[in-house]
C-alpha positions as CSV (number, residue, x, y, z in Angstrom):
1,M,-27.7,8.0,-66.3
2,T,-25.4,10.9,-66.6
3,T,-21.4,9.8,-67.3
4,P,-19.4,11.1,-64.4
5,T,-16.9,14.3,-65.4
6,G,-13.8,12.8,-66.6
7,S,-14.8,9.1,-67.4
8,T,-15.1,9.6,-70.9
9,N,-11.4,10.5,-71.7
10,R,-10.3,7.5,-69.5
11,R,-11.9,4.7,-71.5
12,G,-11.8,3.6,-75.1
13,P,-9.4,3.7,-77.9
14,F,-6.6,6.5,-78.1
15,R,-7.7,10.0,-79.5
16,A,-6.3,13.0,-80.9
17,G,-5.6,15.5,-78.4
18,E,-5.3,13.0,-75.5
19,R,-2.1,12.8,-73.3
20,V,-0.2,9.5,-73.8
21,Q,2.7,7.9,-71.8
22,I,4.7,5.7,-73.9
23,T,7.5,3.7,-72.2
24,D,10.6,1.9,-74.2
25,E,12.3,-1.3,-73.6
26,R,14.5,0.1,-70.9
27,G,11.6,1.4,-68.9
28,R,12.1,5.2,-69.9
29,I,8.9,7.0,-69.6
30,T,7.6,9.9,-71.8
31,T,4.6,11.5,-71.9
32,I,3.2,12.9,-75.3
33,T,0.2,14.6,-76.5
34,L,-1.3,12.7,-79.8
35,T,-2.2,14.9,-82.7
36,E,-3.5,14.1,-86.4
37,G,-0.4,14.0,-88.6
38,G,2.0,14.2,-85.4
39,A,5.1,12.0,-84.8
40,Y,7.6,11.0,-82.1
41,H,11.0,11.6,-82.9
42,S,14.0,10.3,-80.7
43,H,17.8,9.7,-81.4
44,R,16.7,6.1,-82.2
45,G,13.8,6.5,-84.8
46,F,10.4,7.7,-84.9
47,F,6.8,6.6,-85.1
48,N,3.7,8.5,-86.1
49,H,1.0,9.3,-83.8
50,G,-1.6,7.8,-86.3
51,E,-0.1,4.4,-85.2
52,L,-1.8,4.9,-81.6
53,I,-4.8,7.1,-82.4
54,G,-7.7,4.6,-82.4
55,N,-5.8,1.6,-80.8
56,V,-6.6,0.5,-77.3
57,E,-4.7,1.1,-74.5
58,G,-1.8,-1.5,-73.8
59,T,-0.9,-1.3,-77.5
60,V,2.9,-2.2,-78.2
61,I,4.3,-0.7,-81.3
62,E,7.6,-0.4,-83.1
63,N,9.2,2.7,-84.3
64,S,11.3,3.1,-87.5
65,E,14.3,1.3,-86.0
66,G,12.6,-1.3,-84.4
67,I,12.6,0.0,-81.0
68,K,9.4,-1.1,-79.0
69,F,7.2,1.3,-77.1
70,Q,4.0,0.3,-75.0
71,A,1.4,3.2,-74.4
72,L,-1.0,3.8,-71.8
73,R,-3.0,6.9,-70.5
74,P,-1.3,8.2,-67.5
75,L,-2.5,7.5,-64.0
76,Y,-3.3,10.3,-61.8
77,K,0.1,10.0,-60.2
78,D,1.7,10.1,-63.6
79,F,-0.1,13.3,-64.9
80,V,0.5,15.3,-61.9
81,L,4.2,14.7,-61.9
82,S,4.3,15.7,-65.8
83,M,1.8,18.5,-66.0
84,P,2.8,22.2,-66.4
85,R,3.5,23.8,-63.2
86,G,4.4,27.0,-61.6
87,A,4.3,26.1,-58.0
88,A,5.4,23.0,-56.5
89,V,2.7,20.1,-56.5
90,V,1.5,18.0,-53.7
91,Y,2.9,14.5,-54.2
92,P,0.4,11.7,-55.1
93,K,1.2,10.1,-51.5
94,D,0.0,13.0,-49.8
95,A,-2.8,13.9,-51.9
96,G,-4.1,10.4,-51.2
97,Q,-3.6,10.8,-47.1
98,I,-5.4,14.2,-47.5
99,V,-8.5,12.7,-49.4
100,A,-8.5,9.9,-46.8
101,M,-7.6,11.5,-43.5
102,A,-10.0,14.5,-44.2
103,D,-12.7,12.0,-45.2
104,I,-13.4,13.9,-48.5
105,F,-16.8,12.3,-49.5
106,P,-19.1,12.4,-52.8
107,G,-21.2,15.5,-52.5
108,A,-19.0,17.1,-49.9
109,R,-18.6,21.0,-49.8
110,V,-14.7,21.5,-49.5
111,I,-12.6,24.7,-49.4
112,E,-8.8,24.8,-50.5
113,A,-6.4,27.3,-50.2
114,G,-4.0,27.6,-52.3
115,V,-4.4,25.9,-55.6
116,G,-0.8,26.1,-56.7
117,S,-0.6,24.1,-60.0
118,G,-3.9,22.3,-59.3
119,A,-2.4,18.6,-58.3
120,L,-4.5,18.5,-55.2
121,S,-7.6,20.0,-56.5
122,I,-7.7,17.3,-59.0
123,A,-7.8,14.7,-56.4
124,L,-10.3,16.6,-54.3
125,L,-12.7,16.8,-57.3
126,R,-12.4,13.2,-57.9
127,A,-13.6,12.7,-54.5
128,V,-16.5,15.1,-54.4
129,G,-17.6,14.2,-57.6
130,D,-20.0,15.9,-59.9
131,Y,-22.5,16.9,-57.1
132,G,-20.1,18.2,-54.6
133,H,-18.6,21.4,-54.2
134,L,-14.7,22.4,-54.2
135,R,-14.2,26.2,-54.0
136,S,-10.3,26.9,-54.3
137,F,-8.8,30.1,-53.4
138,E,-5.5,31.5,-54.8
139,R,-4.0,34.8,-54.5
140,R,-1.8,34.5,-57.8
141,E,-3.7,34.7,-61.1
142,E,-0.7,33.1,-62.9
143,F,-1.0,30.1,-60.6
144,A,-4.8,30.1,-61.3
145,D,-4.4,30.0,-65.0
146,I,-2.1,26.9,-64.8
147,A,-4.3,25.2,-62.5
148,R,-7.3,25.8,-64.4
149,G,-5.5,24.5,-67.7
150,N,-4.2,21.4,-65.8
151,I,-7.7,20.5,-64.3
152,E,-9.6,20.9,-67.8
153,T,-6.7,18.9,-69.3
154,F,-7.3,16.1,-66.7
155,F,-11.1,15.8,-67.0
156,G,-11.4,16.5,-70.6
157,G,-13.2,20.1,-69.8
158,E,-14.6,22.0,-67.3
159,H,-15.5,20.5,-63.9
160,P,-19.0,21.1,-62.8
161,A,-18.2,20.9,-59.1
162,W,-15.4,23.5,-59.3
163,S,-15.1,27.3,-58.5
164,L,-12.0,29.4,-58.5
165,T,-11.8,32.4,-56.2
166,L,-8.7,34.9,-56.8
167,G,-7.8,36.4,-53.5
168,D,-7.0,35.6,-49.8
169,L,-9.1,32.9,-48.1
170,A,-9.1,34.6,-44.8
171,E,-10.5,37.8,-46.5
172,E,-12.6,36.3,-49.2
173,L,-14.2,33.1,-47.3
174,G,-16.9,35.1,-45.9
175,T,-18.3,36.7,-48.8
176,V,-18.7,33.4,-50.8
177,E,-19.7,30.7,-48.3
178,Q,-22.5,30.8,-45.5
179,P,-21.3,30.2,-41.9
180,G,-21.5,26.4,-41.0
181,S,-22.0,25.2,-44.7
182,V,-18.5,23.9,-45.5
183,D,-18.0,20.3,-44.8
184,R,-14.1,19.9,-45.2
185,A,-11.3,22.7,-45.3
186,V,-7.7,21.9,-46.9
187,L,-5.1,24.5,-46.1
188,D,-2.0,24.0,-48.5
189,M,0.0,27.4,-47.6
190,L,2.7,29.0,-45.8
191,A,0.7,30.6,-42.7
192,P,-2.5,28.5,-42.3
193,W,-3.0,29.8,-38.7
194,E,-3.9,33.0,-40.3
195,C,-7.0,31.4,-41.9
196,L,-8.2,29.5,-39.0
197,D,-10.9,32.2,-37.5
198,A,-12.4,32.2,-41.2
199,V,-12.4,28.6,-41.7
200,A,-14.0,28.0,-38.2
201,T,-16.8,30.2,-39.1
202,A,-17.3,28.5,-42.2
203,L,-17.0,24.8,-41.0
204,A,-20.1,23.1,-40.1
205,P,-19.9,21.1,-36.7
206,G,-17.9,17.9,-37.2
207,G,-16.2,19.7,-40.0
208,V,-12.4,18.8,-40.8
209,V,-9.7,21.0,-41.4
210,I,-6.3,19.3,-42.7
211,C,-3.3,21.6,-43.1
212,Y,-0.3,20.6,-45.2
213,V,2.9,22.2,-43.9
214,A,6.7,21.9,-44.8
215,T,8.5,22.7,-41.6
216,V,8.2,21.6,-38.0
217,T,8.3,25.3,-37.1
218,Q,4.9,25.5,-39.3
219,L,3.7,22.4,-37.9
220,S,4.0,23.5,-34.2
221,R,2.7,26.9,-34.8
222,V,-0.5,25.5,-36.7
223,A,-1.2,23.3,-33.6
224,E,-0.9,25.8,-30.9
225,A,-3.2,28.1,-32.9
226,L,-5.7,25.4,-33.3
227,R,-5.5,24.8,-29.7
228,A,-5.7,28.6,-28.9
229,D,-8.7,29.1,-31.1
230,G,-11.0,26.9,-28.7
231,R,-13.2,25.6,-31.5
232,F,-11.5,22.7,-32.6
233,T,-10.6,19.4,-31.1
234,E,-7.0,18.3,-30.2
235,P,-4.9,18.2,-33.3
236,E,-3.5,15.1,-34.8
237,S,-0.1,15.4,-36.7
238,H,1.7,12.9,-39.2
239,E,3.9,12.5,-42.2
240,T,4.1,9.8,-44.7
241,M,7.0,8.3,-46.3
242,V,7.0,5.9,-49.4
243,R,9.6,3.4,-49.9
244,G,9.5,1.0,-53.3
245,W,10.9,-2.5,-53.4
246,H,12.7,-4.2,-56.1
247,V,11.2,-7.7,-56.8
248,E,12.6,-9.9,-59.1
249,G,12.9,-13.8,-58.3
250,L,14.6,-14.1,-55.1
251,A,16.4,-10.9,-55.3
252,V,13.9,-8.8,-53.0
253,R,15.2,-5.9,-51.4
254,P,14.0,-2.0,-50.8
255,D,14.8,0.4,-53.5
256,H,18.0,2.7,-52.8
257,R,16.1,5.7,-53.1
258,M,12.5,6.5,-51.5
259,V,9.9,9.3,-51.5
260,A,10.6,10.5,-47.9
261,H,9.8,13.8,-46.1
262,T,7.6,16.1,-48.4
263,G,5.5,17.6,-45.8
264,F,3.4,17.4,-42.4
265,L,-0.2,16.8,-42.4
266,I,-2.0,18.2,-39.2
267,T,-6.0,17.7,-38.8
268,S,-8.5,19.0,-36.4
269,R,-12.3,19.0,-36.3
270,R,-14.9,21.8,-35.6
271,L,-16.8,21.5,-32.3
272,A,-20.4,22.5,-31.6
273,D,-20.5,26.3,-30.5
274,G,-19.9,26.6,-27.0
275,A,-18.3,23.0,-26.4
276,E,-15.0,22.9,-24.8
277,R,-12.0,20.8,-26.2
278,L,-11.0,18.1,-24.4
279,A,-7.1,17.5,-24.3
280,P,-4.7,15.3,-22.7
281,K,-3.1,16.9,-19.7
282,R,0.8,17.5,-20.3
283,R,3.6,19.0,-18.8
284,A,4.0,22.9,-19.4
285,S,6.6,23.5,-22.5
286,K,7.6,26.3,-24.6
287,T,4.7,27.6,-26.8
288,D,5.8,31.3,-27.4
289,F,7.6,31.8,-30.7
290,S,10.6,34.0,-30.9
291,E,11.5,36.4,-33.9
292,E,13.8,33.7,-35.2
293,D,11.0,31.1,-35.0
294,M,8.7,33.7,-36.8
295,N,11.2,33.7,-39.9
296,A,11.6,30.2,-40.1
297,W,9.0,29.6,-42.5
298,T,9.6,32.2,-45.0
299,P,9.8,31.3,-48.5
300,A,13.5,32.0,-48.5
301,S,14.1,29.9,-45.6
302,L,12.3,27.0,-47.0
303,G,14.3,27.2,-49.8
304,E,11.9,27.9,-52.2
305,R,12.7,29.9,-55.4
306,N,10.7,32.6,-56.9
307,V,9.2,31.4,-60.1
308,S,9.9,34.3,-62.8
309,D,7.1,35.6,-64.7
310,R,8.1,34.4,-67.9
311,K,8.1,30.7,-66.7
312,L,4.8,31.2,-65.3
313,R,3.4,32.6,-68.5
314,R,4.6,29.7,-70.6
315,A,3.4,27.4,-68.1
316,G,0.0,28.8,-68.2
317,R,-0.1,28.9,-72.1
318,D,1.1,25.1,-72.0
319,A,-1.4,24.1,-69.6
320,Q,-4.4,26.0,-71.6
321,N,-3.1,24.4,-74.9
322,L,-3.3,21.2,-73.3
323,A,-6.9,21.7,-72.0
324,V,-8.1,22.7,-75.5
325,K,-6.9,19.4,-76.9
326,A,-8.1,17.6,-74.2
327,A,-11.5,19.1,-74.6
328,Q,-11.7,18.3,-78.4
329,A,-10.7,14.6,-77.5
330,T,-13.6,14.3,-74.9
331,E,-16.2,15.9,-77.5
332,Q,-14.8,13.2,-80.2
333,A,-15.5,10.4,-77.7
334,Q,-18.9,11.7,-76.7
335,T,-19.8,12.0,-80.3
336,S,-18.6,8.5,-81.1
337,E,-21.1,7.4,-78.1
338,Q,-24.1,8.8,-79.4
């Protein structure tokens, strides 16, 4: 039986090249990459990486000053929040909702735009598996390089189900995917309505499109564009908020901080050709967009900062270097299993 991609580097003892999450006695978390002959230094002592390499997950070690650390492999949620990035990542709470609400199943053919830093791509690849297919579209080569490095780091090498296309989905989708051949479409971009015609052509009847947008103006425009297209079911919209709880004996209370609004998700399904959308009757409301509305979803108005080319190049180099080390760790694990 073939080992699923990414599973080898999730089991067994720690190996050189792996990313490891260490937590001190105060709960402070640091992610390090293990190297032969390497060491982790802090203002309160150090320990050698060799004390972890070869040991199993959950090992607790002491540094030179007697400070204890527990070591574990980062979970998906830990990895995506600590990996090199050029663009904002889709938070794990939203990635989980996208996988569930879009019904991303093993073997599915999925398209995604844009790839950003690769956080959502990793979740989608884990869902489709080795025998599915994820085609990601990204307009900026710098972001594509960062995403490629992060994905290869997470899976310990290239993923057989992933294809990356540089360019605009609206222009390129028809050249790489046949009409009616795609099961799911995931759009994480500023103006997803610009891609709906291409997505409707590529989606199979019953296929799902899910859009991730930041503002109510974007949400409204996507919904109206889906309705106006005529090839989709009535759209459904929601957002997810996650609140942690402090639980210690009888001291049980909600945390003072929470991951609240990060974005809206809007989903719809592809109708059969010639079918008419069934929609609830509602009172007429304003559906036209003014010039002020149109400008409300620009990057500047959303508070997005332009990422410098220098920062993108550095993040790309970091991601690629981590990918090389992860591939070496995976190769070492596969060799030891033979």
